[in-house]
C-alpha positions in Angstrom: 32.8 -5.6 -72.9 36.0 -3.7 -73.2 36.1 0.2 -73.2 38.5 2.2 -74.7 40.2 5.7 -74.3 41.5 7.6 -77.3 44.9 8.7 -77.1 46.7 11.3 -79.4 50.2 11.3 -79.7 53.0 12.8 -82.2 56.5 11.4 -81.3 59.9 12.7 -81.7 61.1 10.3 -79.3 59.9 6.6 -79.6 61.1 5.5 -76.1 59.1 8.3 -74.5 55.8 6.9 -76.2 56.3 3.5 -75.5 57.1 4.2 -71.9 54.2 6.4 -71.5 51.9 4.0 -73.2 53.3 1.3 -70.9 52.3 3.2 -67.5 49.2 4.2 -68.9 48.2 0.5 -70.1 49.3 -1.0 -67.1 46.7 1.0 -64.8 43.8 1.1 -67.1 44.2 -2.7 -68.2 43.3 -3.3 -64.3 40.0 -1.7 -65.0 39.3 -3.6 -68.6 40.0 -0.6 -70.4 42.1 -0.4 -73.5 43.6 2.2 -75.6 43.5 3.3 -79.3 46.3 5.2 -80.0 46.3 7.7 -83.1 50.0 8.4 -83.4 51.6 10.9 -86.0 55.7 10.5 -86.4 56.5 14.2 -86.2 59.3 15.0 -88.6 60.9 18.3 -88.7 63.1 17.8 -91.5 60.5 16.4 -93.8 57.8 18.7 -93.0 55.9 18.3 -96.3 55.5 14.6 -96.1 55.2 14.0 -92.5 52.5 16.6 -92.2 50.4 14.1 -94.0 51.0 11.8 -91.0 48.9 13.9 -88.9 45.9 13.6 -90.9 45.2 10.4 -88.6 44.0 13.2 -86.4 41.0 13.8 -88.6 39.7 10.3 -88.9 35.8 10.7 -88.8 34.8 8.4 -85.9 32.2 8.7 -83.5 33.5 5.8 -81.5 32.1 5.5 -77.9 35.4 6.7 -76.3 34.9 7.1 -72.6 37.9 9.7 -72.5 40.8 11.0 -74.3 44.6 11.2 -73.4 46.3 13.7 -75.4 50.5 13.8 -75.2 52.0 16.9 -76.4 55.5 15.7 -77.0 56.1 17.3 -80.1 56.3 20.9 -81.4 54.6 21.1 -84.5 51.6 18.7 -83.8 50.7 20.8 -80.7 48.0 23.0 -82.2 46.5 20.0 -84.2 46.4 18.1 -80.8 45.0 21.3 -78.8 41.9 22.0 -81.4 40.9 18.2 -81.0 41.1 18.1 -77.5 39.4 21.4 -77.0 36.5 19.8 -79.6 36.5 16.2 -77.3 36.1 18.4 -74.2 32.6 19.5 -75.2 31.2 15.9 -74.7 31.7 16.2 -71.0 33.9 13.1 -71.1 36.9 13.3 -69.1 40.3 14.5 -71.1 44.0 14.6 -69.9 47.0 16.4 -71.6 50.3 15.2 -71.0 53.1 17.8 -70.9 51.3 20.9 -72.1 48.2 22.4 -71.1 45.2 22.4 -73.2 41.8 23.9 -73.0 39.1 21.6 -71.6 41.8 19.2 -70.2 43.3 18.1 -66.9 47.0 18.7 -67.2 49.6 15.8 -66.1 53.5 16.4 -66.8 56.8 16.2 -65.5 57.8 19.1 -63.2 60.2 20.8 -65.6 60.8 23.5 -63.4 62.0 21.8 -60.4 64.1 19.1 -62.4 65.8 22.0 -64.3 66.5 23.8 -61.1 68.0 20.9 -59.4 70.3 20.5 -62.5 71.1 24.0 -62.8 71.9 24.0 -58.7 73.8 20.7 -59.2 76.2 22.4 -61.5 76.5 25.4 -59.2 77.0 23.8 -55.9 78.5 20.6 -56.8 80.7 21.7 -59.8 81.2 25.4 -58.9 80.1 26.8 -62.1 79.6 30.5 -62.5 79.7 31.5 -66.2 76.4 29.2 -67.3 75.3 29.4 -71.0 71.5 28.5 -71.7 70.8 26.7 -75.1 66.8 26.5 -75.2 64.2 25.2 -77.4 61.2 27.4 -79.0 60.5 30.6 -76.9 56.9 29.9 -77.3 57.2 26.0 -76.1 55.5 25.8 -72.6 58.2 23.3 -71.5 61.1 25.2 -72.6 59.5 28.3 -70.8 59.4 26.4 -67.5 63.1 25.2 -68.0 64.3 28.6 -68.7 62.8 30.0 -65.8 64.4 27.6 -63.6 67.4 28.6 -65.1 66.7 32.4 -64.4 65.6 31.7 -60.7 68.4 29.3 -59.9 71.1 31.8 -60.9 69.2 34.7 -59.1 68.8 32.2 -56.1 72.5 31.9 -56.0 73.6 35.6 -56.8 74.8 34.9 -59.9 74.7 37.7 -62.5 72.5 36.9 -65.5 74.1 37.3 -68.8 71.6 37.5 -71.6 74.4 37.0 -74.1 74.6 33.6 -72.7 71.1 32.6 -73.7 69.7 31.3 -77.2 66.3 29.8 -78.0 66.2 27.2 -81.0 64.0 24.2 -81.9 65.3 21.2 -79.8 67.5 20.0 -82.9 70.7 18.6 -82.8 71.9 21.1 -85.3 70.6 23.7 -83.0 73.2 22.7 -80.5 75.6 22.9 -83.4 74.4 26.5 -84.1 74.6 27.6 -80.6 78.0 26.6 -80.4 78.8 28.9 -83.2 76.8 31.7 -82.1 78.4 31.7 -78.9 82.0 31.4 -80.4 81.5 34.5 -82.5 81.2 36.3 -78.7 83.7 34.2 -77.4 81.2 32.8 -75.1 81.6 29.2 -76.3 83.7 27.9 -73.4 82.0 28.7 -70.3 82.0 26.8 -66.8 78.8 24.9 -68.1 76.1 24.8 -70.8 72.7 23.9 -69.5 70.6 22.6 -72.6 66.9 22.4 -72.5 67.1 18.7 -74.2 69.8 16.2 -75.1 69.4 16.6 -78.9 71.2 20.3 -78.3 73.6 19.1 -76.1 74.8 16.5 -78.2 74.8 18.9 -81.3 77.2 21.7 -78.8 79.6 18.6 -78.2 79.7 17.6 -81.9 80.6 21.1 -82.6 83.1 21.8 -80.1 85.0 18.6 -81.0 85.8 20.3 -84.3 87.8 22.8 -82.4 89.3 20.1 -80.1 87.4 20.9 -77.3 85.6 18.2 -75.2 83.3 18.1 -72.3 83.7 17.9 -69.2 87.5 19.0 -69.4 87.0 22.0 -71.5 83.2 22.9 -70.5 80.5 21.0 -68.5 77.4 20.5 -70.5 73.9 19.2 -69.4 70.7 17.9 -71.3 67.2 17.0 -70.6 65.0 13.8 -71.4 67.9 11.1 -71.0 67.3 9.7 -74.3 69.4 6.7 -75.4 71.7 8.4 -77.6 73.0 10.9 -75.1 73.8 7.7 -72.7 75.8 6.2 -75.6 77.3 9.4 -76.5 81.2 10.0 -75.4 80.9 12.0 -73.0 77.7 10.4 -71.9 75.4 13.1 -71.2 74.3 14.4 -67.6 70.4 14.6 -68.1 67.0 14.6 -66.5 65.1 11.3 -66.5 61.5 12.5 -67.1 60.0 9.3 -65.6 57.9 8.9 -68.5 56.4 5.2 -67.3 55.5 6.9 -64.1 53.8 10.1 -65.7 52.1 7.4 -67.7 50.7 5.6 -64.7 49.9 8.9 -62.9 47.6 10.1 -66.1 46.0 6.8 -65.9 45.0 7.0 -62.3 43.6 10.6 -63.1 41.6 9.1 -66.0 40.1 6.3 -63.7 39.3 8.8 -60.9 37.3 11.4 -63.1 35.7 8.1 -64.8 34.6 7.1 -61.2 33.9 10.2 -59.7 32.5 12.6 -62.4 35.0 15.4 -61.7 36.2 16.8 -65.0 38.8 19.5 -63.8 41.8 18.2 -61.9 44.4 20.0 -60.3 47.6 20.1 -62.2 49.6 17.0 -61.3 53.3 16.7 -61.7 55.4 13.6 -61.8 59.1 14.3 -60.5 62.1 13.5 -62.6 65.5 13.2 -61.6 68.9 13.7 -62.3 70.8 11.0 -64.2 74.4 11.8 -63.4 76.9 11.0 -66.2 80.2 12.0 -67.5 79.5 15.3 -69.4 79.1 17.2 -66.1 82.2 15.8 -64.8 81.0 13.5 -62.1 81.9 10.2 -63.4 84.5 11.2 -65.9 86.9 8.5 -66.4 84.8 5.8 -64.8 83.2 4.4 -67.8 83.8 1.1 -69.1 84.5 1.3 -72.8 84.9 -2.5 -73.6 81.4 -3.1 -72.0 80.2 -0.2 -74.0 81.9 -1.6 -77.2 80.0 -4.9 -76.6 76.7 -3.2 -76.2 77.4 -1.0 -79.4 78.2 -4.3 -81.3 75.0 -5.9 -80.2 73.0 -3.0 -81.2 74.5 -3.0 -84.4 73.3 -6.6 -84.8 70.2 -6.0 -84.0 69.7 -2.8 -86.1 71.3 -5.1 -89.3 68.7 -7.7 -88.6 65.8 -5.3 -88.2 67.2 -3.6 -91.6 66.9 -7.0 -93.3 63.4 -7.5 -92.1 62.3 -4.4 -93.2 63.9 -4.6 -96.7 62.1 -8.2 -97.0 58.8 -6.6 -96.0 59.3 -3.9 -98.4 60.0 -6.2 -101.4 57.1 -8.6 -100.1 54.6 -5.7 -100.1 56.1 -3.7 -103.1 55.8 -6.9 -105.5 51.9 -6.8 -105.0 50.4 -5.7 -108.3 46.9 -5.8 -106.9 44.8 -5.7 -103.7 44.1 -9.5 -104.0 47.9 -10.6 -103.7 48.3 -7.6 -101.2 46.2 -9.6 -98.4 49.0 -12.6 -98.8 51.7 -10.2 -98.6 50.2 -8.8 -95.4 50.4 -11.9 -94.0 53.9 -13.0 -94.9 55.1 -9.5 -94.0 53.6 -10.1 -90.2 55.8 -13.3 -90.1 58.8 -11.9 -91.5 58.7 -8.9 -88.9 57.6 -11.3 -86.0 54.4 -9.2 -85.1 50.7 -9.8 -84.8 48.8 -9.3 -87.9 47.8 -5.8 -89.0 45.0 -4.3 -90.9 45.1 -1.9 -94.0 41.9 0.2 -94.3 41.5 2.1 -97.4 39.4 4.9 -98.5 36.8 4.9 -100.7 38.3 7.4 -103.1 41.5 5.1 -103.6 39.2 3.0 -105.9 38.0 6.2 -107.7 39.2 7.2 -111.2 39.2 10.9 -109.9 42.8 12.0 -109.5 42.2 15.6 -108.5 43.4 14.7 -104.7 40.5 17.3 -103.7 38.7 14.6 -101.7 39.1 14.0 -98.0 41.6 11.7 -96.4 39.2 9.3 -95.0 35.6 8.2 -95.9 32.9 6.6 -93.5 32.9 3.4 -95.5 36.3 1.9 -96.0 37.6 -1.5 -97.1 39.7 -3.3 -94.5 42.4 -5.9 -95.7 43.9 -8.5 -93.6 45.8 -11.8 -94.3 43.2 -13.6 -96.3 40.4 -11.7 -95.5 38.5 -8.0 -96.6 35.5 -6.3 -95.1 33.7 -3.3 -95.2 33.9 -0.9 -92.3 31.8 1.9 -91.2 34.2 4.2 -89.4 31.2 6.1 -87.8 30.9 3.1 -85.8 34.3 1.4 -85.4 37.6 1.5 -86.7 38.5 -2.2 -86.1 38.0 -5.0 -88.1 36.0 -7.7 -87.1 38.8 -10.1 -86.6 39.9 -8.0 -83.6 36.7 -8.1 -81.9 37.8 -10.9 -79.8 41.6 -9.9 -79.6 43.4 -10.5 -76.3 45.2 -7.0 -76.8 43.9 -4.0 -74.9 46.0 -1.4 -76.9 45.7 -0.5 -80.8 47.8 1.7 -82.6 46.6 3.7 -85.8 48.6 5.6 -88.3 47.6 7.4 -91.5 48.6 5.8 -94.9 50.1 8.5 -97.3 52.2 9.0 -100.0 52.9 12.5 -101.4 50.3 14.9 -100.7 47.6 12.3 -100.8 46.3 10.3 -97.6 44.3 7.2 -98.7 43.5 5.1 -95.3 45.0 3.8 -92.2 46.8 1.0 -90.7 45.7 -0.5 -87.1 47.5 -3.2 -85.3 47.9 -4.2 -81.6 50.5 -1.8 -79.9 54.0 -3.6 -80.1 56.3 -1.9 -77.9 59.6 -3.4 -79.4 58.2 -2.4 -82.8 57.8 1.1 -82.2 60.9 1.7 -80.2 63.1 0.5 -83.0 61.7 2.3 -85.5 59.9 -0.8 -87.1 56.4 0.7 -87.0 57.3 3.9 -88.8 59.3 2.2 -91.4 56.5 -0.6 -91.7 53.9 2.4 -92.5 56.1 3.8 -94.9 56.5 0.3 -96.7 52.7 0.1 -96.9 52.2 3.2 -98.3 54.6 2.6 -101.1 53.0 -0.8 -101.6 49.8 1.0 -102.1 50.8 3.7 -104.2 52.4 1.0 -106.5 49.1 -0.7 -106.5 47.1 2.5 -107.3 49.6 3.0 -110.1 49.1 -0.4 -111.7 45.1 0.1 -111.0 45.5 3.6 -112.9 47.4 1.8 -115.8 44.7 -0.6 -115.9 42.2 1.9 -116.2 43.9 3.8 -118.9 44.3 0.8 -120.5 40.8 0.1 -120.5 40.2 3.6 -122.1 42.2 3.1 -124.7 40.7 -0.6 -125.7 37.1 1.0 -125.3 38.6 4.0 -127.8 39.8 1.2 -130.2 36.9 -0.8 -130.2 33.9 1.5 -129.4 32.1 3.7 -132.5 32.2 7.5 -131.1 29.1 8.5 -132.9 26.8 5.8 -131.0 28.7 4.4 -128.3 28.3 0.8 -129.7 31.3 -1.5 -130.5 32.8 -0.8 -133.9 34.2 -3.2 -136.3 37.3 -3.9 -134.4 35.0 -4.6 -131.3 33.3 -7.1 -133.4 36.6 -8.7 -134.5 37.6 -9.1 -130.9 34.4 -9.9 -129.3 32.3 -11.9 -131.5 34.3 -15.0 -131.8 35.1 -15.6 -128.0 31.5 -14.8 -127.5 30.2 -17.6 -129.9 32.7 -19.9 -128.2 31.4 -19.3 -124.7 27.9 -19.8 -125.7 29.0 -23.2 -127.4 27.3 -21.8 -130.7 24.1 -21.4 -128.9 23.6 -17.6 -130.4 21.5 -15.4 -132.2 22.6 -12.7 -134.9 20.5 -9.7 -135.8 21.6 -7.7 -138.8 20.0 -4.2 -139.3 20.4 -1.6 -142.0 19.1 2.1 -142.0 16.9 2.7 -144.8 17.3 5.9 -147.0 20.3 7.1 -145.2 22.0 8.5 -148.6 18.6 10.5 -149.4 18.6 11.8 -145.9 22.2 13.0 -146.1 21.6 14.4 -149.5 18.5 16.4 -148.9 18.7 17.4 -145.3 22.8 17.0 -144.7 24.9 14.9 -142.8 23.6 16.3 -139.2 20.3 14.4 -139.8 21.9 11.5 -141.2 23.9 11.2 -137.8 20.5 11.5 -136.0 19.1 8.8 -137.7 21.8 6.3 -137.2 21.8 7.4 -133.4 18.3 6.8 -133.4 18.7 3.1 -134.8 21.6 2.7 -132.2 19.4 3.8 -129.1 16.8 1.5 -130.5 19.0 -1.5 -130.2 20.3 -0.3 -126.9 16.7 -0.1 -125.7 15.5 -3.4 -126.9 18.2 -5.8 -126.2 19.9 -7.1 -123.1 23.0 -5.6 -121.7 25.3 -8.5 -122.1 24.0 -9.0 -125.8 27.1 -7.4 -128.0 25.9 -4.4 -130.2 28.0 -3.0 -133.1 27.8 -0.7 -135.8 29.8 -2.1 -138.4 30.1 1.2 -140.3 27.7 3.5 -142.2 24.3 2.3 -141.6 25.1 -1.2 -141.1 24.3 -2.8 -137.4 24.8 -6.1 -135.9 23.4 -7.6 -132.5 25.1 -11.0 -131.3 23.4 -12.6 -128.0 23.1 -15.7 -126.4 20.4 -18.1 -127.9 16.6 -16.8 -128.2 13.7 -18.5 -130.1 12.8 -17.0 -133.4 9.5 -15.4 -131.8 11.6 -13.7 -129.1 13.5 -11.9 -131.8 10.6 -11.2 -133.9 9.2 -9.3 -130.9 12.5 -7.5 -130.4 12.5 -6.5 -134.0 8.9 -5.1 -133.8 10.0 -3.1 -130.9 13.0 -1.6 -133.0 10.3 -0.4 -135.5 8.0 1.2 -133.1 10.9 2.8 -131.2 12.2 4.5 -134.8 8.5 5.5 -135.5 8.0 7.2 -132.2 11.5 9.0 -132.6 10.4 9.9 -136.0 7.0 11.9 -134.8 8.5 13.0 -131.3 11.3 14.6 -133.1 9.2 15.9 -136.1 12.0 14.2 -138.5 11.7 15.4 -142.2 11.1 11.6 -143.2 10.4 8.5 -141.4 13.2 6.8 -139.8 12.9 3.3 -140.8 15.3 0.0 -141.0 15.5 -3.1 -142.6 16.2 -6.1 -140.0 16.6 -9.7 -140.0 18.0 -12.4 -137.9 19.3 -16.0 -137.7 19.2 -18.3 -134.6 21.9 -21.1 -134.0 21.2 -23.6 -131.4 24.5 -25.2 -131.3 27.9 -26.4 -132.8 25.9 -29.3 -134.4 24.8 -27.2 -137.0 28.4 -26.8 -138.4 28.1 -23.0 -138.6 30.6 -20.3 -137.3 29.8 -16.7 -136.1 31.4 -15.5 -139.8 28.8 -18.0 -141.4 25.7 -16.6 -139.2 26.4 -13.0 -139.7 26.7 -13.5 -143.5 23.3 -15.1 -143.6 21.8 -12.7 -141.5 23.2 -10.0 -144.0 21.7 -11.7 -146.7 18.5 -11.9 -145.3 18.4 -8.3 -144.5 19.2 -7.2 -148.1 16.3 -9.4 -149.2 14.2 -7.5 -146.7 15.7 -4.0 -147.9 15.1 -4.8 -151.5 11.4 -5.5 -150.7 11.2 -2.1 -148.8 12.8 -0.5 -151.7 10.4 -2.2 -154.2 7.1 -1.2 -151.9 8.6 2.4 -151.9 9.0 2.7 -155.5 5.5 0.9 -156.1 3.8 3.7 -153.7 
């Protein structure tokens, strides 16, 4: 039986995620160990919306994971993940953190210090740079601290005076690089020999802003990044950067996990995977050697792929969002999988999704969830498993879980086999958003249906008794008669002495008497029988055929109920009713529902007249 390691990720760079997973998966699969990857797409620009993505970390699962790997490759999610890592470590199972240290976890990461030191030294020794600006990430970020220390130490080792006016810390964003250029420009420090950036995004932004003043790297200044992301390699100039060797880091982390599982050790020494300098145009090493024709062809191919992916996502969104209910949604899941060219995926929805409560105060996930896949639906107890049964014999080792949310509400999660290409091309992220949008549409349909049901009930329901009113009689009686092929009974009941009660004791007592008769009918007849207050003190019950003897027993039960009510509530006068009925055995009697009600009404008035005469005689 395959065992699983829980993996927590919050991604800003999708290639980094797939590379790490590829390295981890390759090594763990040799031991028949799979990954459950809980991923949140960290989005700095849309904090309110994508903060909900991180709710996936709170899914209530006590699944028997044999260990945990947490990837701290995002600034905003670091605290969320650190708390979960700390809690999981209390189980005594092995925990590994990648990129940042965490309490209770063994650390595996790229050697940020050594890699950045070599980069700064390359600029000093190879390019003879002496004025060197530093554009960093958050001052409290562990990786940035190590890169910044390497910058400082390298300058000191090479006897270069440190000018703190040339140092800025931001947030790793493209616009931070643009802001850094403007900040340095204010002090006339924007064209040093070199600009060392703590990541490629900021280097890219610095170059964009400099180009507005007609300055270009490497001729007006040299610049380097860190991370070796694809955008930096396709930029003009292509960025000299640090390849973090993500895949090797993943394999090293998996090796550490296997060692801890087999040895019982829980506290390994810090392990560093070495990155290496990816030399490109921005530092001046390869300036002018780039084959722009090949770049242009690659760009066209990339654009073709992007157009195809965009069309697939558009088609998928239409397929999913056209579903008015969850039944058709299952077929849309199947069609979407085919259109995207991916394995099937499961949409697991929390119980509160089906609730009429719209206060949004409930938790994001529930223990009992409903899993929807193409052609199937099943209940899942998330305290035991997060995978639908259809995945039980799946050949895939690795599964990715993401929260399904819209606005401020999370209403479930999606799980599917990890697909490297889909994740790298933003396809998985877009699919999650499309599924969430479709579910929100279905939720709106459900809410509208519930509202219409309430309105229909208000229209056909008597507010005093809760029985159907005259409109309910008109809407329900004929269809009921036809569904039962005319084999029905009709009971007609009329409250005795209502006017004297109202006149002598007030309408409050009259309403109590009416409610007592209504309750007697509810207590006596079956749930499927139609109970109607026709108005005033007149009531009708229509039900599927019963013999006369059974109806007579029901009538006696109503009379006993009213007698008990009178005594129990010290009612000033006996609550009594005149009750009659007719039974119809089928269409061959040539009767319709209106005729039967009229006959029952006539019989009831005969009984009522008899009660009236008896009361006068007494």
